[in-house]
Steps between C-alpha positions, in 0.01 A plus 500: 500500500301200613338688785414787265334255256309343788377837614391592147314179459329550840399857402359383166309221668357746749395740222329217309311398809390860556381530136316171523332621817401828347355324194303265726361800692401670168327187381319468836377861497404479131299185573340662804408804302347292223292309751375820665411646161322188399301495820407868456400435137284207609320706760432775245381255231257306728220765475538509117491121482195495726326758279573299183386171656178652651415660166492149347271351760126463518288564813511142611879480478538821704263368763684169525852642500502890542873524555620259232730632234381253233139433384443140598156331470397169648472205257134380490360167384134415434347261754130419461448823300683718752844661469715385801861603590791257469737430788822306533449245778707218639333169498699195618828675422388600153424855391177520304285779360148482645200729495371652820117463486416603859678640803457341844558635856844474641686591182382187320338462168335239272720431198425305192720355227386650166614181325292283745204705623359205691773521767499782761756582771495716811836672520656815644458815293821695438444808295863511408455174310230641271584442131534840335592631157593846361190677367559839341208734438618746237142612450532714810686766297241572237226475762674755729583740219144501367319541836596871478640692197868439566569551131397864534695535823810355336467749206460796733809388694703469184399850389583651840831311520652552158369852416614618835833325457555689171428830672713416802805401291469818285470739794757327728752491213467873443532592868790260571683631193465856616609426853802295387637701207410861558682723747298768672503664841195327643523161330607308810243674716226416255620136499486490883149643495398238244647217710321632813164429333572124545427553875160653424226242556250453223210548739602863558445599140187286449237759590648787297546271201146365527355847513706612195410191293132535598485864384652422166275198453756220518351299783380155389738506202848352450658846467579552873703178481679586175566879477686537837756250367600757238655704782833369621518318832803523723587130523538441122669836448756407761583171328529656153706800628747263664539312173520806281776641720706194427509583126797724411424864423740483203231308311258795537775740380575278201135488410479879531800544272323279246207735510261308726256695711436427869203278436684319218786434736256351746328287236800383300780495761370467850189277469656228286766447767243491775289212389559303824404793720193576285393131513542502878269802558256349245482177699461695824215697354336192360490333841376818667217560249401136462466451879366845586173462692483825696455764227269294273273432799480880568466644151305220316137443585346323196560130468594541133800719599635279774858353482600147579590580865154653578319233304685219681418650842131529403503146367647382829213666693237356272624140487686465823384138544627399155870482597596322176359778284665768704836327471451456122435874453785589730745290302401662178584839655830381646634333184572813288746652758666156548541444129632855447756462777634169363520636144681816604692373810842557352416860386326570825784396732764666286299825482457504884868439564622756244251765596566462868881484492610737225473876525 
């Protein structure tokens, strides 16, 4: 009995050691994963932070520190009617703030104490010791947005995005409903043909579309960017079809027994349960239409009809030396998708998971 108890104790001790080792490994891998994700997020955020910082600088700040993330400006003091930069210098073991009034050969400079202008010192100039302060220039934003009619571009982009979104959701819902609920001989074949259009490059259909739109008088209007969205696209139809197939057919039969027509079943039964999927394709369309540069560049010729993407590119070409203004205008264009994603992040992720897994 004693030997049996000793063996049991030894086995339990071994199992506890194994569990402790497994937990330590799990903590290690979780910590390593967190560090890797944090490093990746930092790398991704650096360009955004640089854009924000540069948009708040003036020309002198960009010239002095082009790669800095924060808009620092040197602190200046008035010496004999001139504005001179302040530096932190070591003098007899004491750190003092002195003004640099003139640079000398060999990395030297003539410094003067603002509190005692009669005394001058010749000391080494270290640019890292310059006294600086944060200096934000929020006036860059109204200046950038008024150089060109960004208000008009913004309105055109909203019209193209949201009117096209309404047409896309209407058409894709109808097509996905038919492919998921109706049974016919060639339904699967039609669905495969629809999916195959994803592999068709946009450039192939550009010339025929341009000729058609030109003959019906739509070139240089917003119609070529809006009307095609009223015809279902394969990607959104696929997502909605996968979600619709996860809804039990018994609900359609119950609605039919209650006297609902096919469209009433879609409107009152299917769509209310598909809010996450509908929100997902709406976000996808918003990002596509908001950032689209290719089609507006081809179909829109007049400046008054341009969207934000085309207007920003033209602004970049016109004011290429004004980096702070370009960054300010770019940030204004980037903010709406970022805000939309953070506001609808939960719906977006849930809709992607559900649409991609169920069916």
